[in-house]
C-alpha positions, 0 to 999 in steps of 0.5 A, spaced: 424 144 127 430 148 131 432 155 129 439 152 127 436 147 122 431 152 119 436 157 118 441 152 115 436 149 110 433 156 108 441 158 107 439 164 112 432 165 110 435 167 103 432 162 099 425 164 096 427 172 096 427 175 089 434 177 087 438 179 080 434 183 077 434 185 070 429 190 067 426 191 060 427 197 056 419 199 056 419 197 064 413 193 063 417 186 065 422 185 070 427 178 070 429 175 077 431 169 080 427 165 086 426 158 088 419 156 088 419 156 096 423 158 102 427 151 102 427 150 094 435 150 092 433 149 085 433 157 083 428 158 077 428 164 072 422 168 073 419 174 069 414 179 073 409 183 069 409 190 072 402 192 070 399 185 071 403 184 078 404 177 076 410 172 076 411 167 071 417 161 071 421 162 064 426 156 066 426 151 071 432 147 072 429 141 075 425 141 068 431 141 064 435 135 068 440 139 072 444 137 078 449 141 082 453 135 083 456 136 076 458 143 077 465 144 073 471 146 078 471 153 075 464 154 077 465 152 084 471 157 085 467 162 082 461 161 086 465 160 092 468 167 091 461 170 090 459 166 097 453 163 092 451 157 096 444 156 092 443 152 086 439 151 080 440 158 076 444 162 080 446 167 074 444 169 068 444 175 062 439 178 058 440 182 051 439 189 051 432 189 048 430 184 053 428 178 048 433 173 050 436 170 057 442 165 057 444 161 063 448 155 065 446 149 069 451 143 071 456 146 066 451 146 060 449 152 056 441 154 055 437 160 053 430 162 053 426 167 049 423 172 053 418 174 047 414 170 042 410 164 042 415 159 043 419 161 050 421 154 052 428 153 054 433 150 049 440 147 050 445 149 046 451 144 044 457 148 047 464 146 049 463 143 056 463 145 061 460 152 060 462 157 065 459 164 066 455 165 059 454 172 057 449 174 051 451 179 046 447 186 046 443 184 040 442 177 043 444 173 037 451 170 040 453 167 046 460 168 049 463 163 055 469 160 058 470 153 057 477 150 059 480 156 060 478 159 053 473 164 051 468 161 046 463 164 042 457 161 038 451 164 034 444 162 036 441 162 029 447 159 026 446 152 022 446 146 027 450 142 029 455 146 033 452 153 032 458 156 029 461 154 036 469 157 036 474 159 040 476 167 040 482 166 045 485 160 048 490 158 053 497 160 050 501 156 056 500 151 062 498 156 067 494 161 062 487 162 062 482 167 058 476 170 061 476 168 068 478 173 074 484 171 078 483 170 086 484 176 088 480 180 083 474 176 085 475 175 092 478 182 094 476 187 088 469 185 086 471 183 079 468 176 078 468 176 070 474 176 065 470 178 059 466 184 056 462 185 050 462 191 046 456 195 046 455 193 039 457 186 039 463 187 035 468 185 039 470 182 046 475 185 051 478 179 055 483 179 061 489 174 060 491 171 066 498 168 067 499 164 074 505 161 073 509 166 078 504 165 083 505 160 089 502 153 089 498 151 095 495 145 096 488 144 099 487 136 101 481 133 105 484 128 110 477 125 111 478 122 103 485 120 103 484 117 096 483 124 093 489 128 090 490 134 093 487 140 089 492 145 087 491 152 088 495 158 085 494 163 092 498 169 092 500 171 100 502 177 102 509 180 099 508 174 094 507 174 086 501 176 083 498 173 077 500 177 071 494 180 068 493 183 061 487 185 057 486 184 049 480 186 045 478 181 040 474 182 034 468 177 033 466 176 026 461 171 023 462 163 024 467 161 019 471 167 019 477 165 022 480 166 029 481 173 030 488 176 032 488 180 039 489 187 039 493 188 046 491 194 051 497 196 054 498 200 060 504 201 065 503 194 068 509 195 073 506 201 076 499 199 076 498 191 076 491 190 079 486 190 073 480 193 077 474 194 073 473 193 065 467 195 061 465 199 055 462 206 053 460 209 046 462 216 044 458 221 041 459 218 034 457 211 036 464 208 036 465 203 042 471 205 047 474 200 052 474 203 059 478 200 065 481 202 071 488 199 074 491 200 081 498 200 084 500 195 088 500 199 094 493 201 092 495 208 093 493 210 086 487 208 082 487 210 074 482 210 069 484 209 062 480 209 055 483 205 050 481 205 042 479 197 041 482 198 034 489 200 036 489 198 043 492 206 044 491 208 051 489 215 054 489 216 062 482 219 063 482 220 071 487 218 077 485 218 084 490 218 089 491 217 097 496 217 102 493 211 105 489 207 100 484 208 095 478 204 096 475 201 090 468 203 089 462 199 086 459 201 080 464 206 077 466 208 072 459 209 069 457 214 064 451 218 062 447 218 056 451 224 054 457 221 055 459 224 062 463 220 067 460 218 073 465 217 078 466 216 086 472 221 088 474 224 094 477 231 096 483 232 100 481 230 107 474 230 105 469 224 104 467 220 098 462 223 093 458 222 087 461 226 081 458 227 074 464 230 070 467 234 076 461 236 079 459 233 085 451 230 085 451 227 092 451 231 099 457 232 103 454 229 109 452 223 106 456 216 106 457 214 099 457 206 098 456 206 091 453 207 084 447 202 083 445 204 076 446 209 071 441 210 066 441 216 061 441 222 065 439 218 071 443 216 077 442 211 082 446 211 088 447 208 095 449 211 102 448 212 109 445 219 112 450 223 116 450 220 123 446 213 121 451 208 119 446 203 120 441 205 114 443 204 107 438 208 103 438 210 095 438 217 092 436 218 085 439 224 081 436 226 075 441 231 071 436 234 066 431 236 072 436 237 078 432 232 082 436 229 087 432 226 093 432 219 097 428 214 094 421 213 098 418 206 099 411 205 099 407 202 104 405 194 104 400 194 098 403 200 095 400 205 099 402 212 099 405 212 106 412 210 107 414 204 111 418 208 116 421 214 113 425 216 107 432 213 110 430 207 115 432 200 114 437 197 108 435 199 101 438 196 094 435 197 087 436 197 080 434 202 075 432 202 067 428 208 064 423 210 069 422 203 072 426 202 079 426 196 083 427 197 090 429 192 095 427 194 103 429 191 109 427 194 116 426 193 123 419 195 122 417 188 118 420 181 117 424 179 111 425 183 105 420 187 101 421 188 093 417 194 090 417 195 083 416 203 081 414 205 075 415 213 073 420 213 078 423 220 080 416 223 077 411 227 081 406 222 079 407 215 080 404 211 074 404 204 077 407 200 083 407 192 084 411 188 089 415 181 087 413 176 093 418 173 097 417 166 098 422 166 104 420 162 110 419 166 117 424 164 122 421 160 128 424 165 133 421 171 137 422 178 134 429 181 135 429 185 142 435 190 140 437 196 143 441 201 139 446 206 141 453 209 140 458 207 145 464 211 148 468 217 146 468 214 139 461 213 139 462 206 136 455 203 133 453 198 138 447 193 138 445 189 144 440 183 143 436 180 149 432 174 150 425 175 149 424 172 156 429 176 160 426 181 166 430 186 170 429 182 176 432 176 173 440 174 174 444 178 170 446 175 163 453 172 161 455 177 155 456 174 148 460 179 143 459 177 136 463 182 132 466 182 125 470 188 126 474 188 120 473 192 113 468 192 108 463 189 113 457 192 118 453 188 123 449 193 126 444 195 121 437 197 121 434 190 119 431 185 123 434 179 119 441 182 121 439 179 128 436 173 127 442 169 129 444 173 135 437 173 138 437 165 138 444 165 142 440 170 146 434 165 147 440 160 150 441 165 156 446 170 153 446 178 152 449 178 145 453 185 144 455 187 137 459 193 135 462 196 129 469 199 131 474 202 127 475 199 120 468 198 119 464 202 113 458 206 114 461 212 118 467 215 114 474 214 111 478 216 117 474 211 121 475 206 116 483 208 115 484 207 122 486 200 122 492 202 117 498 198 119 495 195 125 489 190 124 489 188 132 489 194 137 484 199 134 479 193 133 480 190 140 480 197 143 473 198 140 470 192 142 473 193 150 470 200 149 463 198 147 463 192 152 465 197 158 460 202 155 454 197 155 456 195 162 454 202 164 448 203 161 445 196 162 444 193 169 443 186 166 450 184 164 455 180 168 461 182 165 465 177 169 462 172 164 464 175 157 465 170 151 466 172 144 465 169 137 466 170 130 468 168 123 473 170 118 476 177 121 471 176 126 474 169 128 481 173 128 478 178 133 475 173 137 482 169 138 485 176 139 481 178 144 482 172 149 490 172 148 491 180 149 485 181 154 484 175 158 482 180 164 476 182 159 474 176 155 473 169 158 472 164 152 472 165 145 470 161 139 474 163 133 471 160 126 476 160 120 480 165 123 486 169 120 492 167 125 498 170 121 497 175 116 503 173 112 499 167 110 493 171 107 492 174 100 496 180 097 490 185 095 487 185 102 493 184 107 497 189 103 492 194 103 492 195 111 499 192 112 504 193 106 508 188 105 512 183 110 518 186 107 517 193 108 516 193 116 516 186 119 514 189 126 507 191 122 506 184 121 508 182 128 503 187 131 497 184 128 500 176 128 497 171 133 502 166 133 507 169 137 502 170 143 500 163 143 504 162 150 499 168 153 493 164 152 489 162 159 482 162 157 478 157 153 479 157 146 475 153 140 478 154 133 473 151 127 476 151 120 474 148 114 479 143 111 477 145 104 478 153 105 481 156 099 480 163 102 483 163 109 487 156 109 487 151 114 494 152 115 492 158 120 489 154 125 494 148 124 500 153 125 496 156 131 494 149 134 502 147 133 504 154 137 499 153 143 501 145 143 509 148 144 507 153 149 503 147 153 496 151 152 490 147 152 485 149 146 480 145 142 480 145 134 474 143 130 476 141 123 471 140 118 472 135 112 470 138 105 468 145 108 470 151 105 470 158 108 463 158 110 459 151 112 453 150 107 451 143 109 445 144 113 447 138 118 454 141 119 451 149 120 446 146 125 451 142 129 456 148 129 451 153 132 449 147 138 457 146 139 458 153 140 453 154 145 455 148 149 462 150 149 460 157 151 455 155 156 460 150 159 466 156 160 462 161 162 458 158 168 461 162 174 466 168 176 471 169 170 
């Protein structure tokens, strides 16, 4: 089997890797999702026994008669925002005591008891289709979204409907409750629209009114009999959805429909609802906590609200003259009620704070708070000067411990695999149990280790949750790392396994993402599998994380403010020039570039503005005109189109169509609702008007990222042929 086909059918070797962990209060059990093997897309719900080291399937979608073809549109949209390409049980929730889990399959509602003798999954007669079900903290009720309404049912209530009832229903044709609007899910990392109170007495629910948002239509020319899909999409400078927040008391079935308690803040000044959650005061009273952001994203304010009255108090405000980054995992609260926050002192880097005291070192690049459990805080970041490493630090407020988490060797041996920081780490924490996932250049795939007694000097137990992912049919990645040029750009060069110095220099294929929020130069083998395959086809693959990418610092990220084109392109050229000086095996008279999304934009930008350097490009789902991209992302970097039109002109590619003199292939899914096909269509029209030859490959029925194995495989093969054909000889 070819590597492209294997990579496609394994969904980039992610199938079979355990994920989505939940830990029981006593730390003896860990729930997670995983297929039964490396190509099983019917993801099952499992429970790992940390003492016995065994894994047990507690819910199998095939046994429950599920079919992913029956997914409701709201669920498909939610998965698209999450870039979730798997099937079966793709998400679930558990109650506080870890006695019950709930999930949805094919728009139907299921639950499974995690304790007791009868642990067979059961379907509940909910209103269909069911989207995003969440079990209450006590495990007695389930809230979910159906038809734009938030509903609640009591699991133990009498048949036939278990007291299924609406809590919040649409009050207009363009109103939904309990769902995240497009920019919240796509750009803010908020994928939900309702949240249980800690005592289960109420729900905080977002109301989204999209009546003022532009309607775009996504059609599939390959199926002309189908009506276009209407999509509310807010382009830069356009109107956003009107988002409000309300609290609904949740009483017993038959108690009547609750009236909303509106949580009001200055939504004109702070229109973006970024995060919502709850905390519990010293007297045990639940309090709503949420953050709201200004349209220019220079102000982020944390509020608390009384759920009984809706009265709001400002808790903290973060400001920045460029933009305030929305950081994962915050706000959070310690067991004593102290705020855990990620903030930035003027001119400094971001740090983790508890109250007003920083608990992370000043030289660590903080990426997010992973978990807070009592007086323990788990956060992720990169050590100074090592942007390719993502490490975990555990802070214990009562003992003063603040140390990086070391991962035991294979078989839970005392020796760490590759030091305290090397590789990529993610995790979950509850009580004294820590689940750590580790990827590294030192071993293939992903290791999942469960540590009991985490943070104590004597670790009581250690077990591993096996990954069932397939091993790539590919040579081990041959990667050279360095920091390129005066700006010390993180760079990696991937060479063919068969290449020797006496052979002819290789054509160069640059493979950047190059934009905000994504790194490609990482210390993990899995990050270079695709690059290694391209290298085996006869290329030297160069990857560079220039200005705008994460991992180094705030100033580096904000260097693209008001110009998404010049800095990112300059850094790709600088990395190439530096690589040519370091490595004799590069033929810089034959340089190609390919990328997807922002990387596709960068690829097209490269051949338009620097044809002296780049000789062919493949641009996948490229953003061509930033006025066609969404508000929250685009305005963070460029402001609004009406603010300074020259800012958008500097970053747009349409006006430069007449400059094209190198081969350009553009690939785009016709059903893409993130970067609309209009980007590629308008660029193609501009190129045609300028008389510039080019290639367009439209993908019928494909969204932002191809998921069909045949399409994904053939895309790789077509790109290789295009690049080989156009990089045969001298520039």
